[in-house]
C-alpha positions in Angstrom: -32.5 20.9 6.9 -33.2 20.9 10.8 -30.7 22.1 12.9 -30.8 18.6 15.0 -30.3 16.7 11.4 -27.3 19.7 11.2 -25.9 18.1 13.9 -26.4 14.4 13.8 -24.4 14.8 10.0 -22.0 16.3 11.4 -20.9 14.4 14.6 -21.0 11.3 12.4 -19.2 12.6 9.6 -16.6 13.8 12.0 -16.5 10.8 14.2 -16.3 8.5 10.9 -13.7 10.2 9.2 -11.6 9.7 12.9 -12.6 6.3 12.5 -11.7 5.4 9.5 -8.1 7.2 9.4 -7.1 5.7 13.1 -8.7 2.0 10.9 -6.2 3.0 7.6 -3.5 3.8 10.6 -4.2 0.5 12.1 -4.2 -1.6 8.6 -1.1 0.3 7.2 1.0 -0.3 10.3 0.2 -4.1 10.7 0.8 -4.6 7.1 3.9 -2.7 7.1 4.9 -5.1 10.1 3.9 -8.0 8.9 5.7 -7.7 5.5 9.0 -6.6 8.0 8.4 -9.9 10.2 8.5 -12.2 7.0 11.3 -10.7 5.6 13.4 -10.9 8.6 12.2 -14.5 8.9 13.0 -15.4 5.6 16.4 -13.6 5.7 17.0 -15.4 9.0 16.2 -19.0 6.7 18.7 -17.7 4.0 21.5 -17.6 6.5 20.5 -20.7 8.3 20.5 -22.7 5.4 23.8 -20.7 3.9 25.5 -22.0 6.9 24.4 -25.6 7.1 25.3 -26.1 3.4 28.5 -24.3 2.7 29.9 -25.0 6.4 29.7 -28.7 5.8 33.3 -29.0 7.6 32.2 -27.5 10.4 29.5 -29.7 13.0 26.7 -27.8 12.1 23.8 -30.2 14.2 22.8 -27.5 16.6 21.6 -25.5 13.5 19.6 -28.1 12.2 18.2 -29.3 15.4 17.0 -25.4 16.2 16.0 -24.5 11.9 13.3 -28.5 12.7 12.4 -27.4 16.3 11.8 -23.4 15.9 11.2 -22.7 12.1 8.6 -24.4 10.6 8.2 -25.3 6.6 7.0 -22.2 5.2 4.4 -22.1 2.5 6.2 -23.1 -1.3 9.9 -22.0 0.6 12.3 -22.7 -1.5 16.3 -22.0 -0.2 18.9 -21.1 -3.6 22.6 -20.7 -3.4 24.5 -19.4 -5.9 28.5 -19.1 -5.8 29.3 -15.8 -7.6 32.8 -17.6 -8.3 31.4 -20.0 -10.3 30.8 -20.0 -14.0 27.3 -20.4 -14.2 26.7 -17.9 -11.6 25.2 -15.2 -14.4 23.1 -17.9 -15.9 21.6 -19.2 -12.7 20.4 -16.0 -11.2 18.7 -15.6 -15.1 16.6 -18.7 -14.4 15.0 -17.3 -11.3 13.5 -14.5 -13.4 14.7 -11.5 -10.8 15.0 -7.9 -11.0 18.8 -6.7 -11.8 18.4 -3.7 -9.3 17.5 -6.4 -6.4 20.9 -8.7 -7.2 22.5 -5.1 -7.3 21.0 -4.1 -4.3 21.6 -7.3 -2.6 25.6 -7.0 -3.6 25.7 -3.6 -2.9 24.1 -3.7 1.0 24.9 -7.2 1.6 21.1 -7.9 1.5 17.4 -6.9 0.0 14.1 -8.0 -0.4 11.7 -8.4 -2.9 8.0 -9.0 -3.9 6.4 -10.3 -6.6 2.8 -10.9 -6.4 2.1 -13.4 -3.0 5.6 -14.2 -3.2 8.8 -12.3 -0.9 12.0 -12.6 -1.1 15.2 -12.2 0.7 18.7 -12.1 -0.7 22.0 -12.2 1.7 25.7 -11.7 0.1 26.9 -13.8 2.3 30.9 -14.6 2.8 32.0 -18.5 4.0 34.7 -19.2 5.9 36.6 -19.6 3.5 36.2 -16.6 1.9 33.9 -17.5 -1.3 31.4 -15.3 -2.0 27.9 -16.4 -2.0 24.4 -15.0 -3.2 21.7 -17.1 -1.0 18.1 -16.3 -1.9 14.8 -17.3 -0.1 11.7 -16.9 -0.5 8.1 -18.1 0.3 4.1 -16.9 0.1 3.6 -15.0 3.3 0.5 -17.4 4.2 0.8 -14.8 7.6 0.5 -11.4 5.9 -2.4 -13.2 3.6 -4.7 -14.7 5.9 -4.0 -12.4 8.9 -4.7 -9.8 6.9 -7.8 -10.6 5.5 -9.2 -11.5 9.0 -7.8 -7.6 9.8 -9.7 -6.2 7.2 -12.7 -8.2 8.4 -12.8 -7.3 11.3 -12.2 -3.7 11.1 -14.8 -3.5 8.4 -17.1 -5.2 11.0 -16.2 -2.5 13.8 -16.4 0.5 11.1 -20.3 -0.3 10.8 -20.6 -0.9 14.2 -19.2 2.4 14.8 -21.0 4.2 12.7 -24.4 2.5 14.4 -23.2 3.2 17.5 -21.9 6.8 16.4 -25.7 7.8 14.6 -27.1 6.7 17.8 -24.3 8.9 20.1 -25.0 12.1 17.5 -28.6 11.2 18.0 -29.6 11.4 21.4 -26.7 14.4 22.1 -28.2 16.5 19.1 -32.0 15.8 20.9 -30.1 16.5 24.0 -29.0 19.9 22.5 -31.9 20.8 20.6 -34.1 20.1 23.4 -34.0 23.5 25.4 -34.3 25.1 21.8 -37.3 23.1 21.1 -38.9 24.3 24.1 -37.8 27.9 23.8 -39.4 28.3 20.8 -42.4 26.1 21.6 -42.6 29.3 24.2 -42.1 32.0 21.5 -45.1 30.7 19.6 -47.6 31.3 22.6 -46.6 35.2 22.6 -48.1 37.4 20.6 -49.3 41.1 20.5 -52.3 40.3 23.3 -49.9 38.8 26.1 -46.7 40.5 25.6 -46.4 40.4 29.3 -44.9 36.9 29.5 -41.5 36.1 29.2 -39.2 33.1 28.9 -37.9 31.1 31.4 -33.8 31.7 31.9 -31.5 28.5 31.9 -28.9 29.0 34.9 -26.5 26.3 33.2 -26.7 26.5 29.6 -24.3 30.3 29.3 -25.5 30.3 25.4 -29.1 29.9 25.7 -29.4 31.6 29.0 -28.0 35.0 26.9 -30.3 34.2 24.6 -33.4 34.3 26.5 -32.1 37.5 28.0 -32.2 38.9 24.8 -35.3 37.4 23.5 -36.9 38.8 27.2 -35.5 41.9 26.6 -36.3 42.3 23.3 -39.8 41.6 24.7 -39.6 44.9 27.5 -39.2 46.8 24.4 -41.8 45.8 22.4 -44.2 46.1 25.3 -43.1 49.6 26.3 -43.6 50.2 22.3 -46.7 49.1 22.3 -48.2 50.8 25.4 -46.7 53.8 24.2 -48.1 53.3 21.0 -51.5 52.9 22.3 -51.0 55.9 24.5 -50.0 58.0 22.0 -53.0 57.0 19.6 -55.6 57.7 22.9 -53.6 61.4 23.3 -53.8 62.1 19.7 -57.0 61.1 18.8 -58.1 63.4 22.1 -55.8 66.5 22.2 -56.5 66.9 18.1 -60.2 65.7 18.4 -61.1 68.4 21.1 -60.3 71.5 18.9 -62.2 70.1 16.2 -65.1 69.2 18.1 -64.8 72.7 19.1 -65.0 74.2 15.8 -67.5 72.2 14.7 -69.7 73.1 17.6 -69.4 76.7 17.7 -70.1 76.5 13.1 -72.7 75.3 13.9 -74.2 77.0 17.0 -73.4 80.1 14.9 -75.1 79.4 11.6 -78.4 78.3 13.8 -80.0 81.7 13.3 -79.3 84.9 12.2 -76.9 86.6 14.2 -75.1 90.0 14.5 -71.8 91.6 13.2 -70.4 91.2 16.8 -71.5 87.4 17.2 -70.1 86.0 13.9 -66.5 88.4 14.3 -66.3 86.2 18.5 -67.4 83.2 17.2 -64.7 83.2 14.0 -62.2 84.7 16.6 -62.8 81.4 18.6 -62.7 79.3 15.5 -59.9 80.4 14.5 -58.3 80.0 18.2 -59.0 76.4 18.1 -57.9 76.5 14.1 -54.9 77.6 15.6 -54.1 74.7 18.1 -54.8 72.5 16.2 -52.2 73.3 14.0 -49.9 73.9 17.0 -50.8 70.6 18.0 -50.6 68.9 14.5 -47.0 70.6 13.2 -45.7 69.3 16.8 -46.6 65.6 16.0 -45.0 65.9 12.6 -42.2 67.1 13.4 -41.7 64.6 16.5 -42.1 62.4 13.5 -39.4 63.2 11.7 -36.8 63.3 14.8 -37.6 59.6 14.7 -35.9 58.5 11.4 -32.1 58.0 11.4 -31.1 62.0 11.2 -28.7 61.5 7.9 -31.1 64.1 6.5 -29.9 67.0 8.2 -26.8 68.5 7.8 -24.5 68.8 10.6 -20.7 70.7 11.1 -18.4 71.2 13.7 -19.6 73.6 16.8 -19.4 75.2 19.8 -21.7 73.2 22.7 -21.4 76.6 25.1 -22.7 79.0 22.0 -25.0 77.1 21.1 -26.4 76.8 25.4 -25.6 80.4 25.1 -27.8 80.9 21.7 -30.7 78.9 23.3 -30.6 80.9 27.0 -30.8 84.0 25.1 -34.0 83.1 23.2 -35.6 81.4 26.5 -34.8 84.9 28.3 -36.8 86.8 25.9 -39.7 84.4 26.7 -39.7 84.6 30.3 -38.2 87.5 31.2 -40.0 87.4 35.0 -37.7 84.3 35.3 -33.9 85.0 36.3 -31.4 82.3 34.8 -28.3 81.4 35.8 -25.1 79.9 34.1 -22.0 78.4 35.6 -19.2 78.5 33.6 -16.6 77.3 35.9 -16.3 73.5 34.2 -15.1 74.8 31.6 -11.9 73.3 30.0 -8.9 75.7 29.3 -8.7 74.7 25.5 -12.0 75.6 23.4 -11.4 72.3 21.7 -12.8 70.4 24.2 -16.5 72.3 23.7 -16.9 71.6 19.9 -19.1 68.7 19.2 -20.8 67.3 15.8 -24.5 68.1 15.4 -27.0 70.7 13.8 -27.5 74.0 15.2 -31.1 75.0 15.3 -31.7 70.8 16.4 -29.7 71.1 19.6 -30.8 74.8 20.1 -34.8 73.4 20.0 -34.1 70.8 22.1 -32.5 73.0 25.1 -34.5 75.5 24.2 -37.5 73.1 25.3 -36.0 72.2 28.1 -35.2 75.7 29.5 -38.5 76.3 28.8 -40.2 74.0 30.7 -37.7 74.8 33.3 -39.1 78.5 33.7 -42.9 77.5 33.2 -42.9 75.4 35.4 -40.8 76.9 38.0 -43.7 79.8 38.5 -40.6 82.8 38.5 -38.2 81.1 40.7 -34.5 80.5 39.3 -33.5 78.0 36.8 -29.6 77.0 37.3 -27.8 76.1 34.3 -24.1 74.3 34.5 -21.8 73.3 31.4 -19.0 70.6 32.0 -16.8 68.9 29.8 -15.9 65.0 30.3 -13.1 62.7 28.5 -15.8 61.8 25.9 -18.8 63.9 26.4 -19.9 67.9 27.3 -22.5 67.6 29.7 -25.6 69.8 30.1 -27.0 70.4 33.4 -30.4 72.5 33.8 -32.0 73.2 37.6 -35.2 74.0 38.5 -36.9 74.3 41.8 -40.8 74.2 40.7 -43.6 72.0 41.0 -41.6 68.9 39.7 -42.2 65.8 38.2 -44.8 63.0 40.4 -43.1 60.0 40.8 -46.1 57.9 39.6 -45.6 59.8 36.5 -41.7 59.6 35.9 -42.5 56.2 33.7 -44.7 58.4 31.4 -42.7 61.4 30.7 -41.3 60.4 26.9 -45.2 59.8 25.9 -46.4 62.1 23.1 -49.6 64.3 24.7 -48.6 62.9 28.3 -48.4 65.8 30.9 -47.7 65.1 34.7 -50.7 64.8 36.8 -50.0 68.2 38.8 -49.0 71.0 35.3 -52.6 72.5 37.0 -53.0 75.8 34.7 -49.8 75.4 33.1 -50.2 75.5 29.5 -48.6 72.7 27.0 -49.3 69.5 25.1 -47.2 67.2 26.1 -44.3 67.0 22.9 -42.0 69.0 24.3 -39.6 66.6 25.8 -40.4 63.5 23.6 -39.2 66.1 20.8 -36.4 66.9 23.1 -34.7 63.2 23.5 -34.8 62.7 19.6 -33.5 65.0 19.0 -30.6 64.2 21.9 -30.8 61.0 20.4 -30.2 61.9 16.8 -26.9 63.8 18.1 -26.3 60.4 19.7 -26.2 62.1 23.3 -28.4 60.9 25.9 -30.9 63.1 28.1 -31.5 62.0 32.3 -34.2 63.5 34.2 -34.6 63.8 37.5 -37.4 65.0 40.2 -38.7 65.0 43.2 -42.6 66.8 43.2 -42.9 70.5 44.6 -39.2 70.3 45.7 -37.0 69.9 42.1 -35.8 68.8 38.5 -32.9 68.3 36.9 -32.3 67.5 33.6 -28.5 66.2 31.9 -27.7 66.1 28.8 -24.8 64.3 27.4 -23.3 65.3 23.9 -20.2 63.1 22.4 -17.2 65.4 21.9 -15.3 65.9 18.6 -12.5 63.3 18.5 -10.0 65.6 16.8 -7.2 62.5 14.4 
């Protein structure tokens, strides 16, 4: 079922239910008022008739004139007066064929009302000036209730029918008004594909919900566009990086096998082939490792560890590889208790991530000192690595996490462009954050944030 149809049905149902409840309330109220009003009329007639008939010794002309002028004759009106002191009282009451409960209530409460079919009865317990007790019955058909309520029913039914039509029309146009921006968004969405991911939805200024929806979708398109660009760059770079050693291996083998050669030539060719195969093997392993870190990390086994110890192990490992570079470690910002240094993670993976960053700092600083600092905030352990090497050009910064991408100023420095993307994935696997800032030929600062373990 379409959303517009749901809105029409929902609004129509709500307003129709409200209309029915409101109409029912009006009908019930007026019906009760009509009954009460008619009973009061009968009661007045009963009292008036009793006064006229029983107070014969007094001047009742004024009462008769009032009755004649203001109390018009009711349909099938009947007045019965029964003297309770007479011998025929019980027989007279039985002739009326009225419920004993109605008569009993009239005697006890001095008044009572009763309805039988279309006839309404009013009973008044009347005590004359001579201290004699009488039961006065006034009955008539409620012409007003019968006809007026019928008229009210017809009026309410017609009003409900018109209300349903009006409500449906209002709901329909309201639903169109609500759904129209959504249809516009859907129409624009349908025009977006992998060929034009640069397109974006127009962001409404007034409708907060649609504004949020458009912004969310545009953000998703930003991520998709970046992902597609990264994928295209990866495929292009991977093809080049893997094709180069393969081409060298095939070319070296073809040249060597082209004619008879000496043992030394064969050894040199095999050495070249072995070197290219080793490069190809390292690149393939790096690709596989990078792909593995793209999973959710559930396969890794985490444990509680101290981040300062992991950092020290990584520094010691890198110092063996780059003995000509001095790594300075600043622990002056460490907390007083070691509990604030503990994180949940995998020692080998975190050491690999930190080692990659230290290796880059040492490699591209050309023997200059590298500075490392460890600090702790309320929620994170923070590692900062700083070097004064060649830096990264500003134009290359958006692509530093693309696999196989290497900055334009790396020169003779060897590398595959895998270290930084791999490191970021390893940090993400530990719910951390990697921030890189750099200025060409000045410095590069890398910041790692890892969430501290919360002790319960």
